[in-house]
HTML snippet that shows the backbone in 3Dmol.js (N, CA, C, O; Angstrom):
<script src="https://3Dmol.org/build/3Dmol-min.js"></script>
<div id="view" style="width:600px;height:400px;position:relative"></div>
<script>
const pdb = `
ATOM      1  N   UNK A   1      27.477  -6.127  -4.613  1.00  0.00           N
ATOM      2  CA  UNK A   1      26.434  -6.418  -3.629  1.00  0.00           C
ATOM      3  C   UNK A   1      26.129  -7.800  -3.347  1.00  0.00           C
ATOM      4  O   UNK A   1      26.291  -8.603  -4.266  1.00  0.00           O
ATOM      5  N   UNK A   2      25.713  -8.213  -2.225  1.00  0.00           N
ATOM      6  CA  UNK A   2      25.474  -9.526  -1.765  1.00  0.00           C
ATOM      7  C   UNK A   2      23.975  -9.771  -1.946  1.00  0.00           C
ATOM      8  O   UNK A   2      23.193  -8.838  -2.127  1.00  0.00           O
ATOM      9  N   UNK A   3      23.605 -11.022  -1.895  1.00  0.00           N
ATOM     10  CA  UNK A   3      22.230 -11.530  -1.860  1.00  0.00           C
ATOM     11  C   UNK A   3      21.337 -10.774  -0.921  1.00  0.00           C
ATOM     12  O   UNK A   3      20.246 -10.341  -1.292  1.00  0.00           O
ATOM     13  N   UNK A   4      21.811 -10.612   0.328  1.00  0.00           N
ATOM     14  CA  UNK A   4      21.109 -10.049   1.368  1.00  0.00           C
ATOM     15  C   UNK A   4      20.827  -8.536   1.101  1.00  0.00           C
ATOM     16  O   UNK A   4      19.808  -7.983   1.515  1.00  0.00           O
ATOM     17  N   UNK A   5      21.708  -7.965   0.448  1.00  0.00           N
ATOM     18  CA  UNK A   5      21.549  -6.501   0.062  1.00  0.00           C
ATOM     19  C   UNK A   5      20.406  -6.443  -0.952  1.00  0.00           C
ATOM     20  O   UNK A   5      19.509  -5.610  -0.825  1.00  0.00           O
ATOM     21  N   UNK A   6      20.432  -7.361  -2.002  1.00  0.00           N
ATOM     22  CA  UNK A   6      19.440  -7.241  -2.969  1.00  0.00           C
ATOM     23  C   UNK A   6      18.121  -7.618  -2.293  1.00  0.00           C
ATOM     24  O   UNK A   6      17.132  -6.938  -2.565  1.00  0.00           O
ATOM     25  N   UNK A   7      18.022  -8.577  -1.489  1.00  0.00           N
ATOM     26  CA  UNK A   7      16.800  -8.879  -0.788  1.00  0.00           C
ATOM     27  C   UNK A   7      16.304  -7.657   0.205  1.00  0.00           C
ATOM     28  O   UNK A   7      15.109  -7.412   0.376  1.00  0.00           O
ATOM     29  N   UNK A   8      17.160  -7.067   0.713  1.00  0.00           N
ATOM     30  CA  UNK A   8      16.675  -5.812   1.507  1.00  0.00           C
ATOM     31  C   UNK A   8      16.075  -4.816   0.501  1.00  0.00           C
ATOM     32  O   UNK A   8      14.975  -4.325   0.753  1.00  0.00           O
ATOM     33  N   UNK A   9      16.701  -4.506  -0.566  1.00  0.00           N
ATOM     34  CA  UNK A   9      16.172  -3.615  -1.559  1.00  0.00           C
ATOM     35  C   UNK A   9      14.779  -4.171  -2.065  1.00  0.00           C
ATOM     36  O   UNK A   9      13.872  -3.377  -2.315  1.00  0.00           O
ATOM     37  N   UNK A  10      14.630  -5.374  -2.199  1.00  0.00           N
ATOM     38  CA  UNK A  10      13.355  -5.967  -2.649  1.00  0.00           C
ATOM     39  C   UNK A  10      12.322  -5.788  -1.486  1.00  0.00           C
ATOM     40  O   UNK A  10      11.149  -5.503  -1.730  1.00  0.00           O
ATOM     41  N   UNK A  11      12.792  -5.962  -0.222  1.00  0.00           N
ATOM     42  CA  UNK A  11      11.781  -5.773   0.812  1.00  0.00           C
ATOM     43  C   UNK A  11      11.350  -4.330   0.865  1.00  0.00           C
ATOM     44  O   UNK A  11      10.183  -4.069   1.158  1.00  0.00           O
ATOM     45  N   UNK A  12      12.239  -3.357   0.594  1.00  0.00           N
ATOM     46  CA  UNK A  12      11.847  -1.919   0.602  1.00  0.00           C
ATOM     47  C   UNK A  12      10.810  -1.702  -0.537  1.00  0.00           C
ATOM     48  O   UNK A  12       9.772  -1.069  -0.343  1.00  0.00           O
ATOM     49  N   UNK A  13      11.105  -2.202  -1.614  1.00  0.00           N
ATOM     50  CA  UNK A  13      10.201  -1.974  -2.740  1.00  0.00           C
ATOM     51  C   UNK A  13       8.798  -2.713  -2.453  1.00  0.00           C
ATOM     52  O   UNK A  13       7.750  -2.193  -2.837  1.00  0.00           O
ATOM     53  N   UNK A  14       8.808  -3.816  -1.837  1.00  0.00           N
ATOM     54  CA  UNK A  14       7.563  -4.500  -1.475  1.00  0.00           C
ATOM     55  C   UNK A  14       6.798  -3.524  -0.623  1.00  0.00           C
ATOM     56  O   UNK A  14       5.626  -3.300  -0.927  1.00  0.00           O
ATOM     57  N   UNK A  15       7.308  -2.955   0.355  1.00  0.00           N
ATOM     58  CA  UNK A  15       6.618  -1.877   1.162  1.00  0.00           C
ATOM     59  C   UNK A  15       6.062  -0.823   0.393  1.00  0.00           C
ATOM     60  O   UNK A  15       4.902  -0.487   0.625  1.00  0.00           O
ATOM     61  N   UNK A  16       6.792  -0.192  -0.587  1.00  0.00           N
ATOM     62  CA  UNK A  16       6.331   0.796  -1.525  1.00  0.00           C
ATOM     63  C   UNK A  16       5.312   0.400  -2.380  1.00  0.00           C
ATOM     64  O   UNK A  16       4.380   1.172  -2.606  1.00  0.00           O
ATOM     65  N   UNK A  17       5.372  -0.842  -2.950  1.00  0.00           N
ATOM     66  CA  UNK A  17       4.301  -1.464  -3.763  1.00  0.00           C
ATOM     67  C   UNK A  17       2.948  -1.648  -3.023  1.00  0.00           C
ATOM     68  O   UNK A  17       1.879  -1.429  -3.592  1.00  0.00           O
ATOM     69  N   UNK A  18       3.034  -2.059  -1.734  1.00  0.00           N
ATOM     70  CA  UNK A  18       1.893  -2.337  -0.777  1.00  0.00           C
ATOM     71  C   UNK A  18       1.176  -0.878  -0.633  1.00  0.00           C
ATOM     72  O   UNK A  18      -0.032  -0.736  -0.820  1.00  0.00           O
ATOM     73  N   UNK A  19       1.940   0.054  -0.326  1.00  0.00           N
ATOM     74  CA  UNK A  19       1.461   1.494  -0.064  1.00  0.00           C
ATOM     75  C   UNK A  19       0.768   1.987  -1.394  1.00  0.00           C
ATOM     76  O   UNK A  19      -0.321   2.558  -1.331  1.00  0.00           O
ATOM     77  N   UNK A  20       1.346   1.785  -2.489  1.00  0.00           N
ATOM     78  CA  UNK A  20       0.691   2.183  -3.776  1.00  0.00           C
ATOM     79  C   UNK A  20      -0.566   1.382  -4.067  1.00  0.00           C
ATOM     80  O   UNK A  20      -1.571   1.923  -4.530  1.00  0.00           O
ATOM     81  N   UNK A  21      -0.501   0.135  -3.801  1.00  0.00           N
ATOM     82  CA  UNK A  21      -1.703  -0.686  -4.094  1.00  0.00           C
ATOM     83  C   UNK A  21      -2.850  -0.246  -3.171  1.00  0.00           C
ATOM     84  O   UNK A  21      -3.983  -0.132  -3.637  1.00  0.00           O
ATOM     85  N   UNK A  22      -2.599  -0.001  -1.911  1.00  0.00           N
ATOM     86  CA  UNK A  22      -3.577   0.556  -1.002  1.00  0.00           C
ATOM     87  C   UNK A  22      -4.088   1.991  -1.480  1.00  0.00           C
ATOM     88  O   UNK A  22      -5.272   2.292  -1.332  1.00  0.00           O
ATOM     89  N   UNK A  23      -3.257   2.790  -2.004  1.00  0.00           N
ATOM     90  CA  UNK A  23      -3.706   4.045  -2.412  1.00  0.00           C
ATOM     91  C   UNK A  23      -4.593   3.864  -3.570  1.00  0.00           C
ATOM     92  O   UNK A  23      -5.624   4.529  -3.667  1.00  0.00           O
ATOM     93  N   UNK A  24      -4.215   2.923  -4.529  1.00  0.00           N
ATOM     94  CA  UNK A  24      -5.081   2.546  -5.705  1.00  0.00           C
ATOM     95  C   UNK A  24      -6.396   2.149  -5.224  1.00  0.00           C
ATOM     96  O   UNK A  24      -7.408   2.677  -5.684  1.00  0.00           O
ATOM     97  N   UNK A  25      -6.443   1.243  -4.318  1.00  0.00           N
ATOM     98  CA  UNK A  25      -7.656   0.650  -3.700  1.00  0.00           C
ATOM     99  C   UNK A  25      -8.547   1.786  -3.055  1.00  0.00           C
ATOM    100  O   UNK A  25      -9.774   1.746  -3.141  1.00  0.00           O
ATOM    101  N   UNK A  26      -7.934   2.704  -2.468  1.00  0.00           N
ATOM    102  CA  UNK A  26      -8.612   3.780  -1.849  1.00  0.00           C
ATOM    103  C   UNK A  26      -9.252   4.693  -2.936  1.00  0.00           C
ATOM    104  O   UNK A  26     -10.350   5.199  -2.708  1.00  0.00           O
ATOM    105  N   UNK A  27      -8.620   4.918  -4.082  1.00  0.00           N
ATOM    106  CA  UNK A  27      -9.190   5.527  -5.231  1.00  0.00           C
ATOM    107  C   UNK A  27     -10.385   4.826  -5.766  1.00  0.00           C
ATOM    108  O   UNK A  27     -11.456   5.379  -6.015  1.00  0.00           O
ATOM    109  N   UNK A  28     -10.106   3.513  -5.929  1.00  0.00           N
ATOM    110  CA  UNK A  28     -11.244   2.644  -6.462  1.00  0.00           C
ATOM    111  C   UNK A  28     -12.387   2.692  -5.493  1.00  0.00           C
ATOM    112  O   UNK A  28     -13.523   2.733  -5.964  1.00  0.00           O
ATOM    113  N   UNK A  29     -12.218   2.693  -4.196  1.00  0.00           N
ATOM    114  CA  UNK A  29     -13.462   2.747  -3.421  1.00  0.00           C
ATOM    115  C   UNK A  29     -14.172   4.078  -3.504  1.00  0.00           C
ATOM    116  O   UNK A  29     -15.382   4.125  -3.282  1.00  0.00           O
ATOM    117  N   UNK A  30     -13.449   5.219  -3.829  1.00  0.00           N
ATOM    118  CA  UNK A  30     -14.179   6.393  -4.171  1.00  0.00           C
ATOM    119  C   UNK A  30     -14.993   6.264  -5.477  1.00  0.00           C
ATOM    120  O   UNK A  30     -16.144   6.686  -5.583  1.00  0.00           O
ATOM    121  N   UNK A  31     -14.322   5.661  -6.441  1.00  0.00           N
ATOM    122  CA  UNK A  31     -14.993   5.379  -7.746  1.00  0.00           C
ATOM    123  C   UNK A  31     -16.218   4.535  -7.506  1.00  0.00           C
ATOM    124  O   UNK A  31     -17.283   4.779  -8.073  1.00  0.00           O
ATOM    125  N   UNK A  32     -16.052   3.513  -6.640  1.00  0.00           N
ATOM    126  CA  UNK A  32     -17.241   2.592  -6.417  1.00  0.00           C
ATOM    127  C   UNK A  32     -18.396   3.385  -5.843  1.00  0.00           C
ATOM    128  O   UNK A  32     -19.543   3.147  -6.221  1.00  0.00           O
ATOM    129  N   UNK A  33     -18.138   4.309  -4.955  1.00  0.00           N
ATOM    130  CA  UNK A  33     -19.246   5.182  -4.411  1.00  0.00           C
ATOM    131  C   UNK A  33     -19.963   5.916  -5.357  1.00  0.00           C
ATOM    132  O   UNK A  33     -21.184   6.065  -5.305  1.00  0.00           O
ATOM    133  N   UNK A  34     -19.171   6.419  -6.297  1.00  0.00           N
ATOM    134  CA  UNK A  34     -19.695   7.341  -7.462  1.00  0.00           C
ATOM    135  C   UNK A  34     -20.549   6.404  -8.376  1.00  0.00           C
ATOM    136  O   UNK A  34     -21.669   6.736  -8.766  1.00  0.00           O
ATOM    137  N   UNK A  35     -19.999   5.292  -8.675  1.00  0.00           N
ATOM    138  CA  UNK A  35     -20.795   4.303  -9.535  1.00  0.00           C
ATOM    139  C   UNK A  35     -22.067   3.830  -8.833  1.00  0.00           C
ATOM    140  O   UNK A  35     -23.097   3.717  -9.497  1.00  0.00           O
ATOM    141  N   UNK A  36     -22.055   3.565  -7.606  1.00  0.00           N
ATOM    142  CA  UNK A  36     -23.185   3.179  -6.774  1.00  0.00           C
ATOM    143  C   UNK A  36     -24.242   4.262  -6.804  1.00  0.00           C
ATOM    144  O   UNK A  36     -25.423   3.976  -7.001  1.00  0.00           O
ATOM    145  N   UNK A  37     -23.859   5.410  -6.624  1.00  0.00           N
ATOM    146  CA  UNK A  37     -24.750   6.663  -6.678  1.00  0.00           C
ATOM    147  C   UNK A  37     -25.374   6.872  -7.960  1.00  0.00           C
ATOM    148  O   UNK A  37     -26.502   7.356  -8.053  1.00  0.00           O
ATOM    149  N   UNK A  38     -24.637   6.502  -9.013  1.00  0.00           N
ATOM    150  CA  UNK A  38     -25.133   6.654 -10.341  1.00  0.00           C
ATOM    151  C   UNK A  38     -25.756   5.403 -10.994  1.00  0.00           C
ATOM    152  O   UNK A  38     -26.174   5.418 -12.152  1.00  0.00           O
ATOM    153  N   UNK A  39     -25.797   4.296 -10.174  1.00  0.00           N
ATOM    154  CA  UNK A  39     -26.417   3.049 -10.702  1.00  0.00           C
ATOM    155  C   UNK A  39     -25.662   2.317 -11.723  1.00  0.00           C
ATOM    156  O   UNK A  39     -26.206   1.533 -12.501  1.00  0.00           O
ATOM    157  N   UNK A  40     -24.335   2.588 -11.719  1.00  0.00           N
ATOM    158  CA  UNK A  40     -23.416   1.930 -12.724  1.00  0.00           C
ATOM    159  C   UNK A  40     -22.867   0.666 -12.080  1.00  0.00           C
ATOM    160  O   UNK A  40     -22.747   0.612 -10.856  1.00  0.00           O
ATOM    161  N   UNK A  41     -22.543  -0.313 -12.837  1.00  0.00           N
ATOM    162  CA  UNK A  41     -21.967  -1.549 -12.470  1.00  0.00           C
ATOM    163  C   UNK A  41     -20.518  -1.303 -12.041  1.00  0.00           C
ATOM    164  O   UNK A  41     -19.838  -0.384 -12.497  1.00  0.00           O
ATOM    165  N   UNK A  42     -20.075  -2.226 -11.094  1.00  0.00           N
ATOM    166  CA  UNK A  42     -18.659  -2.078 -10.675  1.00  0.00           C
ATOM    167  C   UNK A  42     -17.718  -2.476 -11.767  1.00  0.00           C
ATOM    168  O   UNK A  42     -16.688  -1.827 -11.948  1.00  0.00           O
ATOM    169  N   UNK A  43     -18.022  -3.505 -12.499  1.00  0.00           N
ATOM    170  CA  UNK A  43     -17.096  -3.983 -13.509  1.00  0.00           C
ATOM    171  C   UNK A  43     -17.398  -3.232 -14.834  1.00  0.00           C
ATOM    172  O   UNK A  43     -18.535  -3.096 -15.285  1.00  0.00           O
ATOM    173  N   UNK A  44     -16.309  -2.778 -15.387  1.00  0.00           N
ATOM    174  CA  UNK A  44     -16.426  -2.162 -16.712  1.00  0.00           C
ATOM    175  C   UNK A  44     -15.368  -2.663 -17.604  1.00  0.00           C
ATOM    176  O   UNK A  44     -14.214  -2.236 -17.559  1.00  0.00           O
ATOM    177  N   UNK A  45     -15.818  -3.668 -18.496  1.00  0.00           N
ATOM    178  CA  UNK A  45     -14.915  -4.336 -19.186  1.00  0.00           C
ATOM    179  C   UNK A  45     -14.104  -3.500 -20.229  1.00  0.00           C
ATOM    180  O   UNK A  45     -12.933  -3.768 -20.498  1.00  0.00           O
ATOM    181  N   UNK A  46     -14.725  -2.579 -20.738  1.00  0.00           N
ATOM    182  CA  UNK A  46     -13.960  -1.676 -21.726  1.00  0.00           C
ATOM    183  C   UNK A  46     -12.833  -0.906 -21.033  1.00  0.00           C
ATOM    184  O   UNK A  46     -11.724  -0.790 -21.554  1.00  0.00           O
ATOM    185  N   UNK A  47     -13.150  -0.379 -19.832  1.00  0.00           N
ATOM    186  CA  UNK A  47     -12.234   0.308 -18.977  1.00  0.00           C
ATOM    187  C   UNK A  47     -11.036  -0.582 -18.663  1.00  0.00           C
ATOM    188  O   UNK A  47      -9.888  -0.175 -18.839  1.00  0.00           O
ATOM    189  N   UNK A  48     -11.318  -1.833 -18.186  1.00  0.00           N
ATOM    190  CA  UNK A  48     -10.299  -2.655 -17.770  1.00  0.00           C
ATOM    191  C   UNK A  48      -9.428  -3.073 -18.882  1.00  0.00           C
ATOM    192  O   UNK A  48      -8.213  -3.188 -18.723  1.00  0.00           O
ATOM    193  N   UNK A  49     -10.076  -3.326 -20.116  1.00  0.00           N
ATOM    194  CA  UNK A  49      -9.169  -3.605 -21.245  1.00  0.00           C
ATOM    195  C   UNK A  49      -8.287  -2.524 -21.621  1.00  0.00           C
ATOM    196  O   UNK A  49      -7.121  -2.803 -21.902  1.00  0.00           O
ATOM    197  N   UNK A  50      -8.697  -1.297 -21.666  1.00  0.00           N
ATOM    198  CA  UNK A  50      -7.990  -0.113 -21.844  1.00  0.00           C
ATOM    199  C   UNK A  50      -6.810  -0.057 -20.749  1.00  0.00           C
ATOM    200  O   UNK A  50      -5.648   0.123 -21.116  1.00  0.00           O
ATOM    201  N   UNK A  51      -7.092  -0.190 -19.611  1.00  0.00           N
ATOM    202  CA  UNK A  51      -5.996  -0.206 -18.572  1.00  0.00           C
ATOM    203  C   UNK A  51      -5.003  -1.282 -18.888  1.00  0.00           C
ATOM    204  O   UNK A  51      -3.810  -0.980 -18.882  1.00  0.00           O
ATOM    205  N   UNK A  52      -5.385  -2.544 -19.171  1.00  0.00           N
ATOM    206  CA  UNK A  52      -4.447  -3.551 -19.511  1.00  0.00           C
ATOM    207  C   UNK A  52      -3.624  -3.299 -20.715  1.00  0.00           C
ATOM    208  O   UNK A  52      -2.458  -3.690 -20.765  1.00  0.00           O
ATOM    209  N   UNK A  53      -4.187  -2.662 -21.683  1.00  0.00           N
ATOM    210  CA  UNK A  53      -3.393  -2.321 -22.972  1.00  0.00           C
ATOM    211  C   UNK A  53      -2.438  -1.338 -22.665  1.00  0.00           C
ATOM    212  O   UNK A  53      -1.296  -1.491 -23.099  1.00  0.00           O
ATOM    213  N   UNK A  54      -2.771  -0.166 -21.857  1.00  0.00           N
ATOM    214  CA  UNK A  54      -1.883   0.825 -21.425  1.00  0.00           C
ATOM    215  C   UNK A  54      -0.768   0.375 -20.635  1.00  0.00           C
ATOM    216  O   UNK A  54       0.370   0.694 -20.981  1.00  0.00           O
ATOM    217  N   UNK A  55      -0.971  -0.345 -19.591  1.00  0.00           N
ATOM    218  CA  UNK A  55       0.137  -0.979 -18.766  1.00  0.00           C
ATOM    219  C   UNK A  55       1.039  -1.841 -19.515  1.00  0.00           C
ATOM    220  O   UNK A  55       2.253  -1.794 -19.314  1.00  0.00           O
ATOM    221  N   UNK A  56       0.517  -2.619 -20.362  1.00  0.00           N
ATOM    222  CA  UNK A  56       1.399  -3.394 -21.181  1.00  0.00           C
ATOM    223  C   UNK A  56       2.205  -2.682 -22.129  1.00  0.00           C
ATOM    224  O   UNK A  56       3.304  -3.130 -22.456  1.00  0.00           O
ATOM    225  N   UNK A  57       1.811  -1.744 -22.541  1.00  0.00           N
ATOM    226  CA  UNK A  57       2.652  -0.698 -23.491  1.00  0.00           C
ATOM    227  C   UNK A  57       3.666   0.039 -22.708  1.00  0.00           C
ATOM    228  O   UNK A  57       4.517   0.700 -23.304  1.00  0.00           O
ATOM    229  N   UNK A  58       3.643  -0.020 -21.490  1.00  0.00           N
ATOM    230  CA  UNK A  58       4.453   0.744 -20.691  1.00  0.00           C
ATOM    231  C   UNK A  58       5.792  -0.141 -20.141  1.00  0.00           C
ATOM    232  O   UNK A  58       6.691   0.376 -19.479  1.00  0.00           O
ATOM    233  N   UNK A  59       5.764  -1.391 -20.486  1.00  0.00           N
ATOM    234  CA  UNK A  59       6.702  -2.255 -20.000  1.00  0.00           C
ATOM    235  C   UNK A  59       8.194  -1.915 -20.686  1.00  0.00           C
ATOM    236  O   UNK A  59       8.387  -1.825 -21.899  1.00  0.00           O
ATOM    237  N   UNK A  60       9.121  -1.760 -19.724  1.00  0.00           N
ATOM    238  CA  UNK A  60      10.526  -1.320 -20.211  1.00  0.00           C
ATOM    239  C   UNK A  60      11.511  -2.155 -19.439  1.00  0.00           C
ATOM    240  O   UNK A  60      12.616  -1.690 -19.158  1.00  0.00           O
ATOM    241  N   UNK A  61      11.167  -3.323 -19.099  1.00  0.00           N
ATOM    242  CA  UNK A  61      12.196  -4.167 -18.294  1.00  0.00           C
ATOM    243  C   UNK A  61      12.070  -5.605 -18.659  1.00  0.00           C
ATOM    244  O   UNK A  61      11.567  -5.994 -19.712  1.00  0.00           O
ATOM    245  N   UNK A  62      12.562  -6.378 -17.716  1.00  0.00           N
ATOM    246  CA  UNK A  62      12.534  -7.800 -17.880  1.00  0.00           C
ATOM    247  C   UNK A  62      11.094  -8.405 -17.964  1.00  0.00           C
ATOM    248  O   UNK A  62      10.938  -9.444 -18.606  1.00  0.00           O
ATOM    249  N   UNK A  63      10.087  -7.833 -17.374  1.00  0.00           N
ATOM    250  CA  UNK A  63       8.875  -8.347 -17.439  1.00  0.00           C
ATOM    251  C   UNK A  63       8.189  -8.127 -18.882  1.00  0.00           C
ATOM    252  O   UNK A  63       8.306  -7.070 -19.503  1.00  0.00           O
ATOM    253  N   UNK A  64       7.500  -9.182 -19.324  1.00  0.00           N
ATOM    254  CA  UNK A  64       6.815  -9.055 -20.710  1.00  0.00           C
ATOM    255  C   UNK A  64       5.541  -8.339 -20.481  1.00  0.00           C
ATOM    256  O   UNK A  64       5.022  -8.262 -19.368  1.00  0.00           O
ATOM    257  N   UNK A  65       4.974  -7.740 -21.715  1.00  0.00           N
ATOM    258  CA  UNK A  65       3.696  -7.232 -21.489  1.00  0.00           C
ATOM    259  C   UNK A  65       2.689  -8.101 -21.035  1.00  0.00           C
ATOM    260  O   UNK A  65       1.833  -7.602 -20.303  1.00  0.00           O
ATOM    261  N   UNK A  66       2.600  -9.422 -21.344  1.00  0.00           N
ATOM    262  CA  UNK A  66       1.791 -10.438 -20.917  1.00  0.00           C
ATOM    263  C   UNK A  66       1.881 -10.577 -19.354  1.00  0.00           C
ATOM    264  O   UNK A  66       0.850 -10.715 -18.697  1.00  0.00           O
ATOM    265  N   UNK A  67       3.018 -10.542 -18.812  1.00  0.00           N
ATOM    266  CA  UNK A  67       3.319 -10.623 -17.356  1.00  0.00           C
ATOM    267  C   UNK A  67       2.693  -9.392 -16.660  1.00  0.00           C
ATOM    268  O   UNK A  67       2.030  -9.545 -15.635  1.00  0.00           O
ATOM    269  N   UNK A  68       2.889  -8.205 -17.192  1.00  0.00           N
ATOM    270  CA  UNK A  68       2.293  -7.042 -16.615  1.00  0.00           C
ATOM    271  C   UNK A  68       0.821  -6.925 -16.676  1.00  0.00           C
ATOM    272  O   UNK A  68       0.193  -6.311 -15.813  1.00  0.00           O
ATOM    273  N   UNK A  69       0.208  -7.562 -17.781  1.00  0.00           N
ATOM    274  CA  UNK A  69      -1.241  -7.640 -17.922  1.00  0.00           C
ATOM    275  C   UNK A  69      -1.744  -8.587 -16.776  1.00  0.00           C
ATOM    276  O   UNK A  69      -2.691  -8.296 -16.045  1.00  0.00           O
ATOM    277  N   UNK A  70      -1.023  -9.743 -16.690  1.00  0.00           N
ATOM    278  CA  UNK A  70      -1.497 -10.761 -15.693  1.00  0.00           C
ATOM    279  C   UNK A  70      -1.526 -10.071 -14.346  1.00  0.00           C
ATOM    280  O   UNK A  70      -2.575 -10.119 -13.702  1.00  0.00           O
ATOM    281  N   UNK A  71      -0.457  -9.425 -13.851  1.00  0.00           N
ATOM    282  CA  UNK A  71      -0.316  -8.719 -12.659  1.00  0.00           C
ATOM    283  C   UNK A  71      -1.426  -7.677 -12.412  1.00  0.00           C
ATOM    284  O   UNK A  71      -1.973  -7.585 -11.312  1.00  0.00           O
ATOM    285  N   UNK A  72      -1.743  -6.897 -13.457  1.00  0.00           N
ATOM    286  CA  UNK A  72      -2.783  -5.905 -13.314  1.00  0.00           C
ATOM    287  C   UNK A  72      -4.055  -6.437 -13.285  1.00  0.00           C
ATOM    288  O   UNK A  72      -4.932  -5.869 -12.635  1.00  0.00           O
ATOM    289  N   UNK A  73      -4.328  -7.690 -14.046  1.00  0.00           N
ATOM    290  CA  UNK A  73      -5.610  -8.324 -13.907  1.00  0.00           C
ATOM    291  C   UNK A  73      -5.890  -8.646 -12.451  1.00  0.00           C
ATOM    292  O   UNK A  73      -6.919  -8.262 -11.894  1.00  0.00           O
ATOM    293  N   UNK A  74      -4.934  -9.375 -11.839  1.00  0.00           N
ATOM    294  CA  UNK A  74      -5.034  -9.556 -10.352  1.00  0.00           C
ATOM    295  C   UNK A  74      -5.274  -8.416  -9.477  1.00  0.00           C
ATOM    296  O   UNK A  74      -6.021  -8.517  -8.503  1.00  0.00           O
ATOM    297  N   UNK A  75      -4.662  -7.317  -9.788  1.00  0.00           N
ATOM    298  CA  UNK A  75      -4.912  -6.181  -9.025  1.00  0.00           C
ATOM    299  C   UNK A  75      -6.318  -5.586  -9.250  1.00  0.00           C
ATOM    300  O   UNK A  75      -6.954  -5.097  -8.316  1.00  0.00           O
ATOM    301  N   UNK A  76      -6.757  -5.637 -10.438  1.00  0.00           N
ATOM    302  CA  UNK A  76      -8.166  -5.050 -10.778  1.00  0.00           C
ATOM    303  C   UNK A  76      -9.193  -6.122 -10.071  1.00  0.00           C
ATOM    304  O   UNK A  76     -10.229  -5.696  -9.561  1.00  0.00           O
ATOM    305  N   UNK A  77      -8.925  -7.319 -10.057  1.00  0.00           N
ATOM    306  CA  UNK A  77      -9.846  -8.342  -9.445  1.00  0.00           C
ATOM    307  C   UNK A  77     -10.098  -7.977  -8.031  1.00  0.00           C
ATOM    308  O   UNK A  77     -11.227  -7.834  -7.562  1.00  0.00           O
ATOM    309  N   UNK A  78      -8.856  -7.815  -7.295  1.00  0.00           N
ATOM    310  CA  UNK A  78      -8.818  -7.549  -5.867  1.00  0.00           C
ATOM    311  C   UNK A  78      -9.430  -6.178  -5.654  1.00  0.00           C
ATOM    312  O   UNK A  78     -10.203  -5.984  -4.716  1.00  0.00           O
ATOM    313  N   UNK A  79      -9.087  -5.197  -6.538  1.00  0.00           N
ATOM    314  CA  UNK A  79      -9.543  -3.916  -6.283  1.00  0.00           C
ATOM    315  C   UNK A  79     -11.124  -3.864  -6.344  1.00  0.00           C
ATOM    316  O   UNK A  79     -11.779  -3.268  -5.489  1.00  0.00           O
ATOM    317  N   UNK A  80     -11.704  -4.547  -7.441  1.00  0.00           N
ATOM    318  CA  UNK A  80     -13.195  -4.526  -7.530  1.00  0.00           C
ATOM    319  C   UNK A  80     -13.889  -4.964  -6.133  1.00  0.00           C
ATOM    320  O   UNK A  80     -14.938  -4.467  -5.721  1.00  0.00           O
ATOM    321  N   UNK A  81     -13.139  -5.978  -5.460  1.00  0.00           N
ATOM    322  CA  UNK A  81     -13.746  -6.376  -4.228  1.00  0.00           C
ATOM    323  C   UNK A  81     -14.021  -5.105  -3.153  1.00  0.00           C
ATOM    324  O   UNK A  81     -14.974  -5.118  -2.373  1.00  0.00           O
ATOM    325  N   UNK A  82     -13.096  -4.069  -3.227  1.00  0.00           N
ATOM    326  CA  UNK A  82     -13.215  -2.994  -2.347  1.00  0.00           C
ATOM    327  C   UNK A  82     -14.164  -1.944  -2.966  1.00  0.00           C
ATOM    328  O   UNK A  82     -14.650  -1.075  -2.242  1.00  0.00           O
ATOM    329  N   UNK A  83     -14.430  -1.997  -4.246  1.00  0.00           N
ATOM    330  CA  UNK A  83     -15.430  -1.069  -5.008  1.00  0.00           C
ATOM    331  C   UNK A  83     -16.868  -1.281  -4.505  1.00  0.00           C
ATOM    332  O   UNK A  83     -17.713  -0.389  -4.427  1.00  0.00           O
ATOM    333  N   UNK A  84     -17.042  -2.603  -4.166  1.00  0.00           N
ATOM    334  CA  UNK A  84     -18.590  -2.917  -3.847  1.00  0.00           C
ATOM    335  C   UNK A  84     -19.089  -2.185  -2.640  1.00  0.00           C
ATOM    336  O   UNK A  84     -20.255  -2.325  -2.271  1.00  0.00           O
TER     337      UNK A  84
END
`;
const viewer = $3Dmol.createViewer("view");
viewer.addModel(pdb, "pdb");
viewer.setStyle({}, {cartoon: {color: "spectrum"}});
viewer.zoomTo();
viewer.render();
</script>
């Protein structure tokens, strides 16, 4: 395969990733509504740490557990914004 073929595959994956991130954010919005109704804070440090540990343990490719944690930290920071 040529570089352009690989780039096209990456472009397709980017679209899938964006769709999944938006789906995740939609779920987070619903969780945010429940938290608000129950008087709970948006940020749950224990839950976020558990998520980070779980996703780091799922790494099976060239990305390190630390890289996966960093990516998911950014995802959670942005997702918290829609939970408010």
